[in-house]
N, C-alpha and C positions, 0 to 999 in steps of 0.2 A: 504493500500500500504506500502510495506516495505521501511524503510529508506535506502538511499544510501549515500555514502560518496562523495561528490564533494571534650642560656643564657637568663634570665628574665630581664624585665624592669619595671619601674614605681612602684616598690615595691610590685608587685603581687606575690602570692604564687607560688612556683615552686613545682609541684607534678606530678609524672608520674609513669609508670609501673616499676616493679622491673627489668624486662628484657628489653633489648634494641630492638628497631625496631618495626614497625607496625605489628599488628596481621593480619593474613589472615582472610578473610571473611568466616565464617562457611558455609558449604553447607546447602541449604534449598530450599524448594519448593517456587516458585515465587507466591506470593499472587496476585490475580487479583484486578484491580480497575475498577469500572464500573461507568456509568453515575449516577446510584442511589447513589453511594458513594459520588460523587461530589455534588449532590443535597442535600444529608444529611449533608455534610460539610457546605453547604451554610446556612442551618438552624442554625447550631451551631455557625456560624460566624456572624449571623445577629445581628447588633447593636454593634459588636466588631471591625470589619474592615470597611474601607471606600470603597464604590464603586468609584474607582479612575476615573478621567476624561479621555475622549478620545479627543485629540486635533489634529486638522488638521495641516498639514505642507505643505504650498504652495511651498516651495523650493524643498522638496523631491518629491512632486507630479509632479512638472515640470521635475525633473530629470528622473523619471521612466515613465512619460507620463500617469499617472493614479492617482486617489486620494490616498494619504498616510496619515494615522492617527497614532498618538503616544498614546499608552496606558500607562498612567503616574503612574506606580507603584512606581516611585521615590517619589511620593506624598503620599504614603501609610503610615500608622502609623509605626514608627521606620525607615521610609525611604526606605523600600523595601517590596516585596511580601512575604517575609519569615514568617511574623507573621501569615499569613493565615494557612500554614501547621503546624506551631508550636502550635497554639491554638487548631486546630482540633485534633492533636495528644494528647496533654495533657488533653483536655476535654474528650477524650475517655478512659482515665485511670480509673480503679476501685478505690474506696475510699481508700483501703489499699495500692494500688500502689502510689496514690498521697501522702499518709502519709510518704512514704519513700523518697519523693523528686524526682527530675528529674536531669539528667545530659546531657550535649550536648557538641559538639565540633564545632568550627566555626572560620573562619577568621574575622567575624564581623557581617554580616547581620543576619544570623541564630542565632547568639548569642543574638542579640538585640531582635529578634522575640521571642525566648524562654524566655528571661528575662521578657519581658512585659507580655507574655501569662501566665507564671507561677505566676507572681504578681497578675494579674487579677483573676486568679483561686485560689489564696491562697496557692500555692505550692512552696516549697523551691527549688531553682534552683542553680546548679553549672555548670559553663561553662569553658571548656578548650579551650584556644586559642593559636595559635603559638606565639613564643616569639617575632616575628617580625610583629605581627598584628598592624595595625595603632592605635596610641594612642587615637585618638578621638573615635574609635570604642570600645576600651577597656573601656574608661570613660563612654560612652553611655550605654554599657552593665551593668556596675555597677549602673548607675543612674536608670535603669529600675528595679533594685532589685536583680540581680544575683550575686553570688560570682564568681570571675574570677581567674582562675589558668592558668599560662602560661607554655606551654610545647611544645618542638619540634620546628622544623623549617618550617614544612609544615602541612597542614590540616590532612593528614593521620596519622602523629605522634600524633597530639593532639587527634584525634579520638581513637587511640589505648589507650591513657591514659584515655579517658572518658569511654571506655569499661571496663577497669580494675577497675576504680572507681565504676562503676555500679555493678560489681561482688562483690566488697568488701562491699559495703554499701546497696545494694538492690535498689538503685535509678533506675528509669526507664530511659533508653537511648532514647533521642529524636534525632534521626538521621536527618541530614540536608536534605536528599533526598531519602533514601532507606527504606521507610515504606509506606504502603498503605494509612494510615490516612494523612500523610504529603502530599502525592501526590494528594489525594482527595481535601485537603485544597487549594493547589496551583491551582487545576483545576477550582476553582471558578473564576479565572481570565478569563478563556475561556468562561464561561457563560456570564460574563459581556460584553465581546467583541461582542458576537453574538447579545446581546440586544442593545448595543450601535451602532453597525455597521452591521445591518442585511445583507447588500449587500457585505460583505467582501468576497474576493476570496483567499487571502493569509495572513497567520499570520507568522511573523518572530520573533523568540524568542531566547535569549541566552541560552547556555547549559554548565553546568559544570558537576555535577553528573547526571543531566537530569530530576530532579523532576518537575520543572516548565513546561518544554516542554511536558513531559509525561502527567501531569495533564491536561494541555490545550488540548492536543491531544485527551485524553479520552472524555472530555466534547464536544469538537467541532466535532469530527468524528462521535459521536453518534447522534448528531443533524443535522450536515451538512457535510456529508462525501465528498462533492465536494470541500470543502475548503482545500487548500494546507497548510501544516505545514512545515516550514523550520527552522531547528535548526542551531545555529551559535556558533562555538567554536573559541577561540584564537588559532592560528596556533601552538604556543609553548606549549599548554596544551590541545591538541586535542586527547582525548582518544577514542571518539566515532567512527571515521572512521576506525581505526584498529580493534576495538571491533566488529563493524558491519561486517567487512570483515572476522573476525575469527568466528563469530556467538556466541560469549560469551564475557563478560567483560574482557578486558585486560588493563594492567596499562601502563601509560607513565612513563618512568624511572625517568626523572627529569622535571616535568612540570614547564615552565617558561613563565610568562606573567605578565604585570602590572595589569591585570584584576583579582585581587585576588578573586573576587566573583565567578569566573568560573575556578579558578586554582585548578582543581581536577584531581588526578592522575588516577582514575579508576571509571568507571560508576558503579552505584548501580545495583544490580540484578533486583530489582523490576522495576525501571524506564527503564533499558535497554530493558527488554522484551516488555514494552509498546512502547518505541521509535522505536524498530525494527519493530513492527507491524503497528504502526499508524503514525509515522512521515515520511513525504515524502522524505525529503532530509536533509543532514547535510553539512554545508559549514564551511570553516575556513577563518579567517581574520588575517591580519598582525597587528603588533604593530603600524605601521604608520597609518593604516586604523582606528584602535581604537582611536588613538590620534586625527586624523582629524574628526572623528565622534563626539567625546566629544566636540571639539571646535565648530562644527556645531550646536550641541544641545544647547550650551551656547549662541552662537551668534544669530542664526536664530530662534530657538524655545524658547529661554529664559528659558531653562531647565538645572538645575544642575544635572548631572548624573555621576555615576562612570564609569570606563572603561567597566566593565561587562555590565552595563545597556546600554551602547552605542553600544554594539556588533551588534545588529540588524541593526542599522543605518550604521555601518561600512560595513555590507554586501551589503546594498543598494548602498553605494558609490563605492564599489568594482565591482559590476555587475549590474548596473541599468537597463540594457536592458533584464535581465533574470527573471524579476518578473512580475506576473500578478496582476493587481489591480482590484478593490480597495484593499488596503493592510493595515494591522495593524502591526506596529513594537512595541514590548513591551519594554518599558524603565523599566527594572526590579529593579533598585535601584539608589539611589542618595547619598549614604554615602561615599563620596570621601574625603580622607585625603587632607587638604589644601596644604600641601607641595607637594604631588603627583599631585594635580590639577595644581599647578604652573609649575611643570616640564612638565606635559603632554600638557598643553597649549602652552608652548614654543615649544615642539616637534611637536605638531599639526600644529602650525603656520609655522614651518620650512617645514613640509611635504606638506603643502598647498602652498608653495612658498611665504610665507609672510615674510621670513627672507632672506637676501642676505649677504653672506660673500665673500669678495674679497680682493685682494692685488694689489697694483699698485705702480709705481715709479714716483717720481717727483723731481724737482730741489730742492736742499737743500739750500734754501735762505729764508729770512724773507718774510712772506706773502703768501708763496706757499701753506701752509695748508689751510689758510683762503680762497684762491681762489678755492681750491678743494671743500671745504664745500659749497661755493656759488653755484657751479655747482650741487651738490647734493640737495641743497635747491630748486633750480630752477626745478629740476626733481621731487620734492615732495617726496624725500626719507628721512625717519627719521633716524638720526644717533644715534645708541645705544652705540657703543664703537669705539674708535680710538686708534690704536697702531702705534707709530711713531718710526721707527728704522733708526739710522744714522750710527751705527758702525757695519758693516758686511763686511767681505772681498769680498762678491759678488757684493757689491755696488761700483760705481765709486766715485771718490773723491768729486764730487759735487752732488751726488744723495742721496736720502733718500727713504725708503720704508714705505708705509702706509698700515696697515691692518684695514679694515673697517667691522663693523657689522651693517647692515641696516635693518630697518623695512619697508616693501613694501606693495603694495596692491595686490600682486599676481604674478604668473609667467610672465604675459605680462608686468607688471610694472618693473619686474627685468630686462627684456630685454631692456626696455626703458631707465633704469638707465645706463646700460652698454653702450648703444648707445650714450647717452649724454656724458659719460666720454670719449669715443673714439672720438666723434666730437670735444671735447675740447682739444684733443691732448694727452690724458693720455693713457698709455699702461697698460692694465689690465693683470696681470700675473697669477692670480688664481681666 
């Protein structure tokens, strides 16, 4: 069934192409990927990658009214599924190709997968990363044994630099998603899902370039064509819906999302052909939904995931009545920058109604603020910040304005807090 759309840091080397701008993808025939390719990749990966666990989610199961399981690729070696495809690709190189080394481009997860795979296979690896790549991902890539060079602001620019490096040096390019061997390696996730949850009816997976969704679809549709595959993209970086509508890969001009793992401007030719043929549906989710999903994974599933890894959960939160279970949501990665995590958690709590900001006026006399705080304490609201304004021409001579930032238990509790303030005689102005 065809898919339908619903400057450097950290002292790293700066190296890039002599000309500016990303290179166009050269025209080529699309190489097929089959179940036999995925089964072959599984043999190659035996003893290298982990068969990651499948964990049930009672909360999400209650939300959609059917069993929901989480495929925990965030617990994979290097923290994401990417090592599967990277190892399968490098292991397939001839001896002389390995001798020339490999080169890759990545915002983080593919970089770490290539670095570890190359080290395990005794191959020299160089990875180009955007200059704004999270520092923990840069450090982790180096720790796995790769040389890191920072170039460009987005993945496409880093990939352009990696291609030119490959031409100069003879190194083999390990593309993050646009190669049959990479897709076959990612497809081993699908084999594990069918073995761990043979009753599965729907698999939901994040999509950037499309390698993981394509690989899972190849494996699953060959063995269980009745299983529905749903891809999920961040709305600000959703290249697949327009590409599917056009019948060919087209680029998003300026992909923008906090989910750097799926912030890809243009689908790859190989995964696009497979997604168009085998993936049943592609959905998009908002940044608020991604934040809420990340928070839910942390609080309810006790899983640390990155925004891209939380995209399938965001889709469940956005349209819980539109999925058939039993369902497996693939948590594709857990490599989240702690600073981003802090920001996203705050944003997720706000999106979930867990923060309340309001302004109110009170008499400017001793003890007035203390009395207000007593009302909030009785309403079980946690005060995070208080701003007290006395000098404003809008205020009366005996008035003061207070701006409050509160932590609450959800939207219902927010209304309870507002009601308690009104009952105590306060006039809430915002």
